[in-house]
PDB file with SEQRES, HELIX, SHEET and CRYST1 records, atoms N, CA, C and O in Angstrom:
SEQRES   1 A   85  UNK UNK UNK UNK UNK UNK UNK UNK UNK UNK UNK UNK UNK          
SEQRES   2 A   85  UNK UNK UNK UNK UNK UNK UNK UNK UNK UNK UNK UNK UNK          
SEQRES   3 A   85  UNK UNK UNK UNK UNK UNK UNK UNK UNK UNK UNK UNK UNK          
SEQRES   4 A   85  UNK UNK UNK UNK UNK UNK UNK UNK UNK UNK UNK UNK UNK          
SEQRES   5 A   85  UNK UNK UNK UNK UNK UNK UNK UNK UNK UNK UNK UNK UNK          
SEQRES   6 A   85  UNK UNK UNK UNK UNK UNK UNK UNK UNK UNK UNK UNK UNK          
SEQRES   7 A   85  UNK UNK UNK UNK UNK UNK UNK                                  
HELIX    1 AA1 UNK A   11  UNK A   17  1                                   7    
HELIX    2 AA2 UNK A   23  UNK A   30  1                                   8    
HELIX    3 AA3 UNK A   50  UNK A   60  1                                  11    
SHEET    1 AA1 3 UNK A   8  UNK A   9  0                                        
SHEET    2 AA1 3 UNK A  45  UNK A  49 -1                                        
SHEET    3 AA1 3 UNK A  40  UNK A  42 -1                                        
CRYST1    1.000    1.000    1.000  90.00  90.00  90.00 P 1           1          
ATOM      1  N   UNK A   1       0.826  -1.181   0.000  1.00  0.00           N  
ATOM      2  CA  UNK A   1      -0.002  -0.001   0.000  1.00  0.00           C  
ATOM      3  C   UNK A   1       0.873   1.251   0.006  1.00  0.00           C  
ATOM      4  O   UNK A   1       1.972   1.237   0.561  1.00  0.00           O  
ATOM      5  N   UNK A   2       0.397   2.319  -0.599  1.00  0.00           N  
ATOM      6  CA  UNK A   2       1.146   3.569  -0.673  1.00  0.00           C  
ATOM      7  C   UNK A   2       1.035   4.333   0.639  1.00  0.00           C  
ATOM      8  O   UNK A   2       0.115   4.122   1.429  1.00  0.00           O  
ATOM      9  N   UNK A   3       1.988   5.216   0.846  1.00  0.00           N  
ATOM     10  CA  UNK A   3       1.927   6.071   2.035  1.00  0.00           C  
ATOM     11  C   UNK A   3       0.747   7.017   1.935  1.00  0.00           C  
ATOM     12  O   UNK A   3       0.298   7.347   0.837  1.00  0.00           O  
ATOM     13  N   UNK A   4       0.243   7.455   3.081  1.00  0.00           N  
ATOM     14  CA  UNK A   4      -0.808   8.474   3.053  1.00  0.00           C  
ATOM     15  C   UNK A   4      -0.290   9.706   2.306  1.00  0.00           C  
ATOM     16  O   UNK A   4       0.919   9.928   2.261  1.00  0.00           O  
ATOM     17  N   UNK A   5      -1.189  10.514   1.716  1.00  0.00           N  
ATOM     18  CA  UNK A   5      -0.745  11.642   0.916  1.00  0.00           C  
ATOM     19  C   UNK A   5       0.035  12.688   1.707  1.00  0.00           C  
ATOM     20  O   UNK A   5       0.888  13.369   1.137  1.00  0.00           O  
ATOM     21  N   UNK A   6      -0.230  12.831   2.981  1.00  0.00           N  
ATOM     22  CA  UNK A   6       0.498  13.788   3.800  1.00  0.00           C  
ATOM     23  C   UNK A   6       1.314  13.081   4.872  1.00  0.00           C  
ATOM     24  O   UNK A   6       0.779  12.604   5.873  1.00  0.00           O  
ATOM     25  N   UNK A   7       2.609  13.025   4.641  1.00  0.00           N  
ATOM     26  CA  UNK A   7       3.546  12.487   5.632  1.00  0.00           C  
ATOM     27  C   UNK A   7       4.297  13.698   6.167  1.00  0.00           C  
ATOM     28  O   UNK A   7       5.225  14.188   5.523  1.00  0.00           O  
ATOM     29  N   UNK A   8       3.908  14.175   7.321  1.00  0.00           N  
ATOM     30  CA  UNK A   8       4.466  15.376   7.906  1.00  0.00           C  
ATOM     31  C   UNK A   8       5.391  15.048   9.068  1.00  0.00           C  
ATOM     32  O   UNK A   8       5.169  14.086   9.803  1.00  0.00           O  
ATOM     33  N   UNK A   9       6.428  15.857   9.223  1.00  0.00           N  
ATOM     34  CA  UNK A   9       7.340  15.712  10.351  1.00  0.00           C  
ATOM     35  C   UNK A   9       7.599  17.086  10.960  1.00  0.00           C  
ATOM     36  O   UNK A   9       7.608  18.105  10.269  1.00  0.00           O  
ATOM     37  N   UNK A  10       7.808  17.080  12.264  1.00  0.00           N  
ATOM     38  CA  UNK A  10       8.191  18.297  12.970  1.00  0.00           C  
ATOM     39  C   UNK A  10       9.654  18.206  13.365  1.00  0.00           C  
ATOM     40  O   UNK A  10      10.351  17.267  12.982  1.00  0.00           O  
ATOM     41  N   UNK A  11      10.106  19.161  14.116  1.00  0.00           N  
ATOM     42  CA  UNK A  11      11.513  19.200  14.543  1.00  0.00           C  
ATOM     43  C   UNK A  11      11.915  17.949  15.320  1.00  0.00           C  
ATOM     44  O   UNK A  11      13.019  17.434  15.144  1.00  0.00           O  
ATOM     45  N   UNK A  12      11.027  17.464  16.170  1.00  0.00           N  
ATOM     46  CA  UNK A  12      11.340  16.275  16.951  1.00  0.00           C  
ATOM     47  C   UNK A  12      11.646  15.083  16.041  1.00  0.00           C  
ATOM     48  O   UNK A  12      12.662  14.409  16.210  1.00  0.00           O  
ATOM     49  N   UNK A  13      10.763  14.831  15.082  1.00  0.00           N  
ATOM     50  CA  UNK A  13      10.960  13.700  14.159  1.00  0.00           C  
ATOM     51  C   UNK A  13      12.204  13.910  13.288  1.00  0.00           C  
ATOM     52  O   UNK A  13      12.923  12.955  12.994  1.00  0.00           O  
ATOM     53  N   UNK A  14      12.457  15.156  12.878  1.00  0.00           N  
ATOM     54  CA  UNK A  14      13.655  15.433  12.087  1.00  0.00           C  
ATOM     55  C   UNK A  14      14.902  15.111  12.881  1.00  0.00           C  
ATOM     56  O   UNK A  14      15.849  14.532  12.349  1.00  0.00           O  
ATOM     57  N   UNK A  15      14.909  15.481  14.143  1.00  0.00           N  
ATOM     58  CA  UNK A  15      16.059  15.170  15.000  1.00  0.00           C  
ATOM     59  C   UNK A  15      16.310  13.678  15.076  1.00  0.00           C  
ATOM     60  O   UNK A  15      17.459  13.237  15.071  1.00  0.00           O  
ATOM     61  N   UNK A  16      15.242  12.899  15.145  1.00  0.00           N  
ATOM     62  CA  UNK A  16      15.382  11.445  15.168  1.00  0.00           C  
ATOM     63  C   UNK A  16      15.888  10.938  13.834  1.00  0.00           C  
ATOM     64  O   UNK A  16      16.802  10.114  13.785  1.00  0.00           O  
ATOM     65  N   UNK A  17      15.295  11.429  12.737  1.00  0.00           N  
ATOM     66  CA  UNK A  17      15.737  10.992  11.406  1.00  0.00           C  
ATOM     67  C   UNK A  17      17.196  11.326  11.153  1.00  0.00           C  
ATOM     68  O   UNK A  17      17.871  10.639  10.386  1.00  0.00           O  
ATOM     69  N   UNK A  18      17.685  12.378  11.796  1.00  0.00           N  
ATOM     70  CA  UNK A  18      19.088  12.768  11.650  1.00  0.00           C  
ATOM     71  C   UNK A  18      20.016  12.018  12.602  1.00  0.00           C  
ATOM     72  O   UNK A  18      21.223  12.262  12.613  1.00  0.00           O  
ATOM     73  N   UNK A  19      19.473  11.130  13.379  1.00  0.00           N  
ATOM     74  CA  UNK A  19      20.300  10.316  14.279  1.00  0.00           C  
ATOM     75  C   UNK A  19      20.232  10.739  15.724  1.00  0.00           C  
ATOM     76  O   UNK A  19      21.235  10.682  16.436  1.00  0.00           O  
ATOM     77  N   UNK A  20      19.065  11.162  16.167  1.00  0.00           N  
ATOM     78  CA  UNK A  20      18.832  11.593  17.562  1.00  0.00           C  
ATOM     79  C   UNK A  20      19.665  12.807  17.933  1.00  0.00           C  
ATOM     80  O   UNK A  20      20.373  12.806  18.939  1.00  0.00           O  
ATOM     81  N   UNK A  21      19.572  13.852  17.101  1.00  0.00           N  
ATOM     82  CA  UNK A  21      20.285  15.085  17.370  1.00  0.00           C  
ATOM     83  C   UNK A  21      19.549  15.901  18.423  1.00  0.00           C  
ATOM     84  O   UNK A  21      18.360  15.702  18.670  1.00  0.00           O  
ATOM     85  N   UNK A  22      20.291  16.835  19.045  1.00  0.00           N  
ATOM     86  CA  UNK A  22      19.676  17.725  20.021  1.00  0.00           C  
ATOM     87  C   UNK A  22      18.747  18.711  19.303  1.00  0.00           C  
ATOM     88  O   UNK A  22      18.824  18.886  18.087  1.00  0.00           O  
ATOM     89  N   UNK A  23      17.882  19.340  20.076  1.00  0.00           N  
ATOM     90  CA  UNK A  23      16.973  20.342  19.501  1.00  0.00           C  
ATOM     91  C   UNK A  23      17.750  21.484  18.858  1.00  0.00           C  
ATOM     92  O   UNK A  23      17.383  21.972  17.789  1.00  0.00           O  
ATOM     93  N   UNK A  24      18.825  21.902  19.518  1.00  0.00           N  
ATOM     94  CA  UNK A  24      19.626  23.009  18.987  1.00  0.00           C  
ATOM     95  C   UNK A  24      20.256  22.648  17.648  1.00  0.00           C  
ATOM     96  O   UNK A  24      20.219  23.438  16.705  1.00  0.00           O  
ATOM     97  N   UNK A  25      20.842  21.438  17.568  1.00  0.00           N  
ATOM     98  CA  UNK A  25      21.489  21.025  16.322  1.00  0.00           C  
ATOM     99  C   UNK A  25      20.456  20.823  15.220  1.00  0.00           C  
ATOM    100  O   UNK A  25      20.709  21.161  14.063  1.00  0.00           O  
ATOM    101  N   UNK A  26      19.299  20.277  15.569  1.00  0.00           N  
ATOM    102  CA  UNK A  26      18.225  20.094  14.588  1.00  0.00           C  
ATOM    103  C   UNK A  26      17.791  21.470  14.058  1.00  0.00           C  
ATOM    104  O   UNK A  26      17.601  21.637  12.853  1.00  0.00           O  
ATOM    105  N   UNK A  27      17.638  22.441  14.944  1.00  0.00           N  
ATOM    106  CA  UNK A  27      17.261  23.794  14.550  1.00  0.00           C  
ATOM    107  C   UNK A  27      18.294  24.367  13.578  1.00  0.00           C  
ATOM    108  O   UNK A  27      17.923  24.955  12.562  1.00  0.00           O  
ATOM    109  N   UNK A  28      19.565  24.205  13.874  1.00  0.00           N  
ATOM    110  CA  UNK A  28      20.619  24.716  12.993  1.00  0.00           C  
ATOM    111  C   UNK A  28      20.506  24.106  11.593  1.00  0.00           C  
ATOM    112  O   UNK A  28      20.635  24.811  10.592  1.00  0.00           O  
ATOM    113  N   UNK A  29      20.269  22.818  11.528  1.00  0.00           N  
ATOM    114  CA  UNK A  29      20.187  22.131  10.237  1.00  0.00           C  
ATOM    115  C   UNK A  29      18.951  22.551   9.458  1.00  0.00           C  
ATOM    116  O   UNK A  29      19.025  22.751   8.246  1.00  0.00           O  
ATOM    117  N   UNK A  30      17.815  22.688  10.135  1.00  0.00           N  
ATOM    118  CA  UNK A  30      16.573  23.058   9.427  1.00  0.00           C  
ATOM    119  C   UNK A  30      16.618  24.507   8.948  1.00  0.00           C  
ATOM    120  O   UNK A  30      15.795  24.895   8.119  1.00  0.00           O  
ATOM    121  N   UNK A  31      17.532  25.300   9.432  1.00  0.00           N  
ATOM    122  CA  UNK A  31      17.671  26.692   8.992  1.00  0.00           C  
ATOM    123  C   UNK A  31      18.614  26.839   7.809  1.00  0.00           C  
ATOM    124  O   UNK A  31      18.749  27.942   7.279  1.00  0.00           O  
ATOM    125  N   UNK A  32      19.262  25.780   7.381  1.00  0.00           N  
ATOM    126  CA  UNK A  32      20.144  25.851   6.217  1.00  0.00           C  
ATOM    127  C   UNK A  32      19.351  26.201   4.973  1.00  0.00           C  
ATOM    128  O   UNK A  32      18.198  25.793   4.826  1.00  0.00           O  
ATOM    129  N   UNK A  33      19.967  26.953   4.085  1.00  0.00           N  
ATOM    130  CA  UNK A  33      19.303  27.338   2.837  1.00  0.00           C  
ATOM    131  C   UNK A  33      18.942  26.137   1.983  1.00  0.00           C  
ATOM    132  O   UNK A  33      17.954  26.168   1.249  1.00  0.00           O  
ATOM    133  N   UNK A  34      19.733  25.082   2.074  1.00  0.00           N  
ATOM    134  CA  UNK A  34      19.473  23.891   1.254  1.00  0.00           C  
ATOM    135  C   UNK A  34      18.390  22.974   1.826  1.00  0.00           C  
ATOM    136  O   UNK A  34      17.904  22.080   1.133  1.00  0.00           O  
ATOM    137  N   UNK A  35      18.010  23.194   3.087  1.00  0.00           N  
ATOM    138  CA  UNK A  35      16.998  22.335   3.721  1.00  0.00           C  
ATOM    139  C   UNK A  35      15.632  22.671   3.144  1.00  0.00           C  
ATOM    140  O   UNK A  35      15.364  23.833   2.838  1.00  0.00           O  
ATOM    141  N   UNK A  36      14.756  21.668   2.990  1.00  0.00           N  
ATOM    142  CA  UNK A  36      13.402  21.957   2.461  1.00  0.00           C  
ATOM    143  C   UNK A  36      12.668  23.000   3.290  1.00  0.00           C  
ATOM    144  O   UNK A  36      12.858  23.101   4.502  1.00  0.00           O  
ATOM    145  N   UNK A  37      11.838  23.762   2.622  1.00  0.00           N  
ATOM    146  CA  UNK A  37      11.007  24.759   3.300  1.00  0.00           C  
ATOM    147  C   UNK A  37       9.886  24.068   4.081  1.00  0.00           C  
ATOM    148  O   UNK A  37       9.328  23.076   3.611  1.00  0.00           O  
ATOM    149  N   UNK A  38       9.551  24.584   5.270  1.00  0.00           N  
ATOM    150  CA  UNK A  38       8.396  24.005   5.982  1.00  0.00           C  
ATOM    151  C   UNK A  38       7.128  24.279   5.192  1.00  0.00           C  
ATOM    152  O   UNK A  38       7.039  25.273   4.471  1.00  0.00           O  
ATOM    153  N   UNK A  39       6.154  23.402   5.329  1.00  0.00           N  
ATOM    154  CA  UNK A  39       4.882  23.570   4.627  1.00  0.00           C  
ATOM    155  C   UNK A  39       3.852  24.312   5.463  1.00  0.00           C  
ATOM    156  O   UNK A  39       2.855  24.806   4.938  1.00  0.00           O  
ATOM    157  N   UNK A  40       4.098  24.390   6.773  1.00  0.00           N  
ATOM    158  CA  UNK A  40       3.176  25.118   7.645  1.00  0.00           C  
ATOM    159  C   UNK A  40       3.892  25.476   8.936  1.00  0.00           C  
ATOM    160  O   UNK A  40       4.819  24.795   9.375  1.00  0.00           O  
ATOM    161  N   UNK A  41       3.435  26.551   9.515  1.00  0.00           N  
ATOM    162  CA  UNK A  41       3.890  26.953  10.831  1.00  0.00           C  
ATOM    163  C   UNK A  41       2.706  26.902  11.781  1.00  0.00           C  
ATOM    164  O   UNK A  41       1.726  27.626  11.599  1.00  0.00           O  
ATOM    165  N   UNK A  42       2.793  26.060  12.783  1.00  0.00           N  
ATOM    166  CA  UNK A  42       1.712  25.896  13.739  1.00  0.00           C  
ATOM    167  C   UNK A  42       2.127  26.467  15.078  1.00  0.00           C  
ATOM    168  O   UNK A  42       3.297  26.807  15.259  1.00  0.00           O  
ATOM    169  N   UNK A  43       1.219  26.581  16.011  1.00  0.00           N  
ATOM    170  CA  UNK A  43       1.558  27.057  17.348  1.00  0.00           C  
ATOM    171  C   UNK A  43       2.633  26.167  17.978  1.00  0.00           C  
ATOM    172  O   UNK A  43       3.472  26.638  18.745  1.00  0.00           O  
ATOM    173  N   UNK A  44       2.593  24.888  17.645  1.00  0.00           N  
ATOM    174  CA  UNK A  44       3.566  23.936  18.197  1.00  0.00           C  
ATOM    175  C   UNK A  44       4.906  24.004  17.484  1.00  0.00           C  
ATOM    176  O   UNK A  44       5.910  23.526  18.014  1.00  0.00           O  
ATOM    177  N   UNK A  45       4.941  24.584  16.304  1.00  0.00           N  
ATOM    178  CA  UNK A  45       6.186  24.697  15.541  1.00  0.00           C  
ATOM    179  C   UNK A  45       5.945  24.443  14.066  1.00  0.00           C  
ATOM    180  O   UNK A  45       4.812  24.258  13.623  1.00  0.00           O  
ATOM    181  N   UNK A  46       7.029  24.438  13.320  1.00  0.00           N  
ATOM    182  CA  UNK A  46       6.921  24.230  11.891  1.00  0.00           C  
ATOM    183  C   UNK A  46       6.813  22.742  11.556  1.00  0.00           C  
ATOM    184  O   UNK A  46       7.257  21.885  12.320  1.00  0.00           O  
ATOM    185  N   UNK A  47       6.212  22.453  10.396  1.00  0.00           N  
ATOM    186  CA  UNK A  47       6.134  21.085   9.899  1.00  0.00           C  
ATOM    187  C   UNK A  47       6.624  21.048   8.455  1.00  0.00           C  
ATOM    188  O   UNK A  47       6.459  22.003   7.696  1.00  0.00           O  
ATOM    189  N   UNK A  48       7.223  19.930   8.105  1.00  0.00           N  
ATOM    190  CA  UNK A  48       7.794  19.712   6.774  1.00  0.00           C  
ATOM    191  C   UNK A  48       7.178  18.462   6.169  1.00  0.00           C  
ATOM    192  O   UNK A  48       6.641  17.609   6.876  1.00  0.00           O  
ATOM    193  N   UNK A  49       7.267  18.370   4.840  1.00  0.00           N  
ATOM    194  CA  UNK A  49       6.886  17.137   4.159  1.00  0.00           C  
ATOM    195  C   UNK A  49       7.960  16.102   4.439  1.00  0.00           C  
ATOM    196  O   UNK A  49       9.133  16.323   4.137  1.00  0.00           O  
ATOM    197  N   UNK A  50       7.569  14.984   5.009  1.00  0.00           N  
ATOM    198  CA  UNK A  50       8.528  13.957   5.414  1.00  0.00           C  
ATOM    199  C   UNK A  50       9.352  13.408   4.273  1.00  0.00           C  
ATOM    200  O   UNK A  50      10.543  13.142   4.433  1.00  0.00           O  
ATOM    201  N   UNK A  51       8.717  13.233   3.099  1.00  0.00           N  
ATOM    202  CA  UNK A  51       9.463  12.690   1.968  1.00  0.00           C  
ATOM    203  C   UNK A  51      10.572  13.637   1.530  1.00  0.00           C  
ATOM    204  O   UNK A  51      11.661  13.187   1.172  1.00  0.00           O  
ATOM    205  N   UNK A  52      10.310  14.955   1.554  1.00  0.00           N  
ATOM    206  CA  UNK A  52      11.337  15.931   1.196  1.00  0.00           C  
ATOM    207  C   UNK A  52      12.476  15.912   2.200  1.00  0.00           C  
ATOM    208  O   UNK A  52      13.647  15.967   1.826  1.00  0.00           O  
ATOM    209  N   UNK A  53      12.124  15.833   3.479  1.00  0.00           N  
ATOM    210  CA  UNK A  53      13.145  15.810   4.538  1.00  0.00           C  
ATOM    211  C   UNK A  53      14.003  14.556   4.399  1.00  0.00           C  
ATOM    212  O   UNK A  53      15.230  14.638   4.455  1.00  0.00           O  
ATOM    213  N   UNK A  54      13.365  13.389   4.216  1.00  0.00           N  
ATOM    214  CA  UNK A  54      14.138  12.148   4.078  1.00  0.00           C  
ATOM    215  C   UNK A  54      15.028  12.186   2.837  1.00  0.00           C  
ATOM    216  O   UNK A  54      16.152  11.685   2.873  1.00  0.00           O  
ATOM    217  N   UNK A  55      14.547  12.769   1.747  1.00  0.00           N  
ATOM    218  CA  UNK A  55      15.365  12.878   0.540  1.00  0.00           C  
ATOM    219  C   UNK A  55      16.565  13.793   0.800  1.00  0.00           C  
ATOM    220  O   UNK A  55      17.671  13.499   0.346  1.00  0.00           O  
ATOM    221  N   UNK A  56      16.359  14.901   1.528  1.00  0.00           N  
ATOM    222  CA  UNK A  56      17.461  15.802   1.856  1.00  0.00           C  
ATOM    223  C   UNK A  56      18.485  15.082   2.739  1.00  0.00           C  
ATOM    224  O   UNK A  56      19.690  15.190   2.515  1.00  0.00           O  
ATOM    225  N   UNK A  57      18.005  14.360   3.724  1.00  0.00           N  
ATOM    226  CA  UNK A  57      18.917  13.638   4.623  1.00  0.00           C  
ATOM    227  C   UNK A  57      19.711  12.614   3.825  1.00  0.00           C  
ATOM    228  O   UNK A  57      20.925  12.508   3.999  1.00  0.00           O  
ATOM    229  N   UNK A  58      19.051  11.860   2.955  1.00  0.00           N  
ATOM    230  CA  UNK A  58      19.761  10.843   2.156  1.00  0.00           C  
ATOM    231  C   UNK A  58      20.825  11.485   1.276  1.00  0.00           C  
ATOM    232  O   UNK A  58      21.900  10.914   1.092  1.00  0.00           O  
ATOM    233  N   UNK A  59      20.543  12.658   0.733  1.00  0.00           N  
ATOM    234  CA  UNK A  59      21.489  13.322  -0.167  1.00  0.00           C  
ATOM    235  C   UNK A  59      22.631  14.022   0.576  1.00  0.00           C  
ATOM    236  O   UNK A  59      23.727  14.178   0.038  1.00  0.00           O  
ATOM    237  N   UNK A  60      22.364  14.440   1.815  1.00  0.00           N  
ATOM    238  CA  UNK A  60      23.346  15.271   2.527  1.00  0.00           C  
ATOM    239  C   UNK A  60      23.960  14.634   3.761  1.00  0.00           C  
ATOM    240  O   UNK A  60      25.038  15.044   4.192  1.00  0.00           O  
ATOM    241  N   UNK A  61      23.297  13.645   4.335  1.00  0.00           N  
ATOM    242  CA  UNK A  61      23.770  13.121   5.632  1.00  0.00           C  
ATOM    243  C   UNK A  61      23.818  11.603   5.694  1.00  0.00           C  
ATOM    244  O   UNK A  61      24.270  11.054   6.699  1.00  0.00           O  
ATOM    245  N   UNK A  62      23.373  10.911   4.668  1.00  0.00           N  
ATOM    246  CA  UNK A  62      23.309   9.453   4.721  1.00  0.00           C  
ATOM    247  C   UNK A  62      21.886   8.984   4.919  1.00  0.00           C  
ATOM    248  O   UNK A  62      20.935   9.754   4.783  1.00  0.00           O  
ATOM    249  N   UNK A  63      21.755   7.743   5.233  1.00  0.00           N  
ATOM    250  CA  UNK A  63      20.413   7.136   5.369  1.00  0.00           C  
ATOM    251  C   UNK A  63      19.693   7.675   6.623  1.00  0.00           C  
ATOM    252  O   UNK A  63      20.289   7.722   7.699  1.00  0.00           O  
ATOM    253  N   UNK A  64      18.410   8.083   6.490  1.00  0.00           N  
ATOM    254  CA  UNK A  64      17.655   8.536   7.661  1.00  0.00           C  
ATOM    255  C   UNK A  64      17.519   7.427   8.699  1.00  0.00           C  
ATOM    256  O   UNK A  64      17.341   6.258   8.356  1.00  0.00           O  
ATOM    257  N   UNK A  65      17.605   7.808   9.972  1.00  0.00           N  
ATOM    258  CA  UNK A  65      17.457   6.856  11.073  1.00  0.00           C  
ATOM    259  C   UNK A  65      16.042   6.929  11.601  1.00  0.00           C  
ATOM    260  O   UNK A  65      15.536   8.011  11.895  1.00  0.00           O  
ATOM    261  N   UNK A  66      15.402   5.777  11.721  1.00  0.00           N  
ATOM    262  CA  UNK A  66      14.047   5.753  12.273  1.00  0.00           C  
ATOM    263  C   UNK A  66      14.017   5.194  13.675  1.00  0.00           C  
ATOM    264  O   UNK A  66      12.940   4.995  14.236  1.00  0.00           O  
ATOM    265  N   UNK A  67      15.164   4.940  14.249  1.00  0.00           N  
ATOM    266  CA  UNK A  67      15.208   4.408  15.613  1.00  0.00           C  
ATOM    267  C   UNK A  67      14.651   5.426  16.587  1.00  0.00           C  
ATOM    268  O   UNK A  67      15.100   6.572  16.628  1.00  0.00           O  
ATOM    269  N   UNK A  68      13.693   5.012  17.353  1.00  0.00           N  
ATOM    270  CA  UNK A  68      13.122   5.890  18.361  1.00  0.00           C  
ATOM    271  C   UNK A  68      11.850   6.610  17.939  1.00  0.00           C  
ATOM    272  O   UNK A  68      11.222   7.281  18.758  1.00  0.00           O  
ATOM    273  N   UNK A  69      11.458   6.483  16.668  1.00  0.00           N  
ATOM    274  CA  UNK A  69      10.205   7.102  16.254  1.00  0.00           C  
ATOM    275  C   UNK A  69       9.034   6.282  16.783  1.00  0.00           C  
ATOM    276  O   UNK A  69       9.118   5.058  16.888  1.00  0.00           O  
ATOM    277  N   UNK A  70       7.963   6.955  17.109  1.00  0.00           N  
ATOM    278  CA  UNK A  70       6.791   6.256  17.597  1.00  0.00           C  
ATOM    279  C   UNK A  70       6.094   5.533  16.445  1.00  0.00           C  
ATOM    280  O   UNK A  70       6.235   5.948  15.294  1.00  0.00           O  
ATOM    281  N   UNK A  71       5.358   4.482  16.719  1.00  0.00           N  
ATOM    282  CA  UNK A  71       4.668   3.751  15.651  1.00  0.00           C  
ATOM    283  C   UNK A  71       3.799   4.682  14.822  1.00  0.00           C  
ATOM    284  O   UNK A  71       3.070   5.526  15.343  1.00  0.00           O  
ATOM    285  N   UNK A  72       3.901   4.499  13.528  1.00  0.00           N  
ATOM    286  CA  UNK A  72       3.107   5.314  12.612  1.00  0.00           C  
ATOM    287  C   UNK A  72       3.755   6.623  12.231  1.00  0.00           C  
ATOM    288  O   UNK A  72       3.176   7.396  11.468  1.00  0.00           O  
ATOM    289  N   UNK A  73       4.941   6.892  12.743  1.00  0.00           N  
ATOM    290  CA  UNK A  73       5.625   8.137  12.418  1.00  0.00           C  
ATOM    291  C   UNK A  73       7.083   7.833  12.124  1.00  0.00           C  
ATOM    292  O   UNK A  73       7.860   7.716  13.071  1.00  0.00           O  
ATOM    293  N   UNK A  74       7.492   7.702  10.906  1.00  0.00           N  
ATOM    294  CA  UNK A  74       6.728   7.914   9.700  1.00  0.00           C  
ATOM    295  C   UNK A  74       5.694   6.817   9.473  1.00  0.00           C  
ATOM    296  O   UNK A  74       5.777   5.742  10.067  1.00  0.00           O  
ATOM    297  N   UNK A  75       4.719   7.096   8.608  1.00  0.00           N  
ATOM    298  CA  UNK A  75       3.669   6.112   8.375  1.00  0.00           C  
ATOM    299  C   UNK A  75       4.229   4.766   7.952  1.00  0.00           C  
ATOM    300  O   UNK A  75       5.233   4.691   7.245  1.00  0.00           O  
ATOM    301  N   UNK A  76       3.585   3.733   8.383  1.00  0.00           N  
ATOM    302  CA  UNK A  76       3.995   2.386   7.999  1.00  0.00           C  
ATOM    303  C   UNK A  76       3.833   2.205   6.486  1.00  0.00           C  
ATOM    304  O   UNK A  76       2.972   2.832   5.869  1.00  0.00           O  
ATOM    305  N   UNK A  77       4.660   1.350   5.899  1.00  0.00           N  
ATOM    306  CA  UNK A  77       4.546   1.086   4.464  1.00  0.00           C  
ATOM    307  C   UNK A  77       3.187   0.460   4.131  1.00  0.00           C  
ATOM    308  O   UNK A  77       2.674   0.642   3.027  1.00  0.00           O  
ATOM    309  N   UNK A  78       2.617  -0.263   5.067  1.00  0.00           N  
ATOM    310  CA  UNK A  78       1.330  -0.920   4.850  1.00  0.00           C  
ATOM    311  C   UNK A  78       0.402  -0.551   6.008  1.00  0.00           C  
ATOM    312  O   UNK A  78       0.187  -1.366   6.905  1.00  0.00           O  
ATOM    313  N   UNK A  79      -0.165   0.693   6.001  1.00  0.00           N  
ATOM    314  CA  UNK A  79      -0.999   1.104   7.129  1.00  0.00           C  
ATOM    315  C   UNK A  79      -2.264   0.267   7.217  1.00  0.00           C  
ATOM    316  O   UNK A  79      -2.720  -0.280   6.213  1.00  0.00           O  
ATOM    317  N   UNK A  80      -2.829   0.166   8.399  1.00  0.00           N  
ATOM    318  CA  UNK A  80      -4.067  -0.598   8.569  1.00  0.00           C  
ATOM    319  C   UNK A  80      -5.186   0.058   7.768  1.00  0.00           C  
ATOM    320  O   UNK A  80      -5.139   1.249   7.461  1.00  0.00           O  
ATOM    321  N   UNK A  81      -6.196  -0.752   7.436  1.00  0.00           N  
ATOM    322  CA  UNK A  81      -7.343  -0.238   6.674  1.00  0.00           C  
ATOM    323  C   UNK A  81      -8.061   0.834   7.480  1.00  0.00           C  
ATOM    324  O   UNK A  81      -8.177   0.753   8.703  1.00  0.00           O  
ATOM    325  N   UNK A  82      -8.530   1.821   6.769  1.00  0.00           N  
ATOM    326  CA  UNK A  82      -9.266   2.895   7.401  1.00  0.00           C  
ATOM    327  C   UNK A  82     -10.647   2.407   7.833  1.00  0.00           C  
ATOM    328  O   UNK A  82     -11.286   1.649   7.104  1.00  0.00           O  
ATOM    329  N   UNK A  83     -11.116   2.832   9.012  1.00  0.00           N  
ATOM    330  CA  UNK A  83     -12.461   2.424   9.436  1.00  0.00           C  
ATOM    331  C   UNK A  83     -13.533   3.046   8.541  1.00  0.00           C  
ATOM    332  O   UNK A  83     -14.682   2.603   8.543  1.00  0.00           O  
ATOM    333  N   UNK A  84     -13.148   4.088   7.763  1.00  0.00           N  
ATOM    334  CA  UNK A  84     -14.109   4.739   6.874  1.00  0.00           C  
ATOM    335  C   UNK A  84     -14.293   3.983   5.578  1.00  0.00           C  
ATOM    336  O   UNK A  84     -15.155   4.330   4.769  1.00  0.00           O  
ATOM    337  N   UNK A  85     -13.490   2.951   5.373  1.00  0.00           N  
ATOM    338  CA  UNK A  85     -13.757   2.113   4.265  1.00  0.00           C  
ATOM    339  C   UNK A  85     -12.826   2.188   3.139  1.00  0.00           C  
ATOM    340  O   UNK A  85     -13.002   1.484   2.144  1.00  0.00           O  
TER     341      UNK A  85                                                      
END                                                                             
């Protein structure tokens, strides 16, 4: 099954994808000109498209690390069926 159309990540998830970096180091990296632009700014913070972030990490830092992410974040390759049908 395909990923849901919106795979979003915040600073916390980006820090994990970068290898469990500190908040400060994650902030420094997300402010780089080459880093993808956030798609929204919420009261809780900015959010990015996860696929763009993972592509940037793969191109600039190596393979993204998913160790420590909570289930479903990033979305599973085969998410459970929706109760809506």
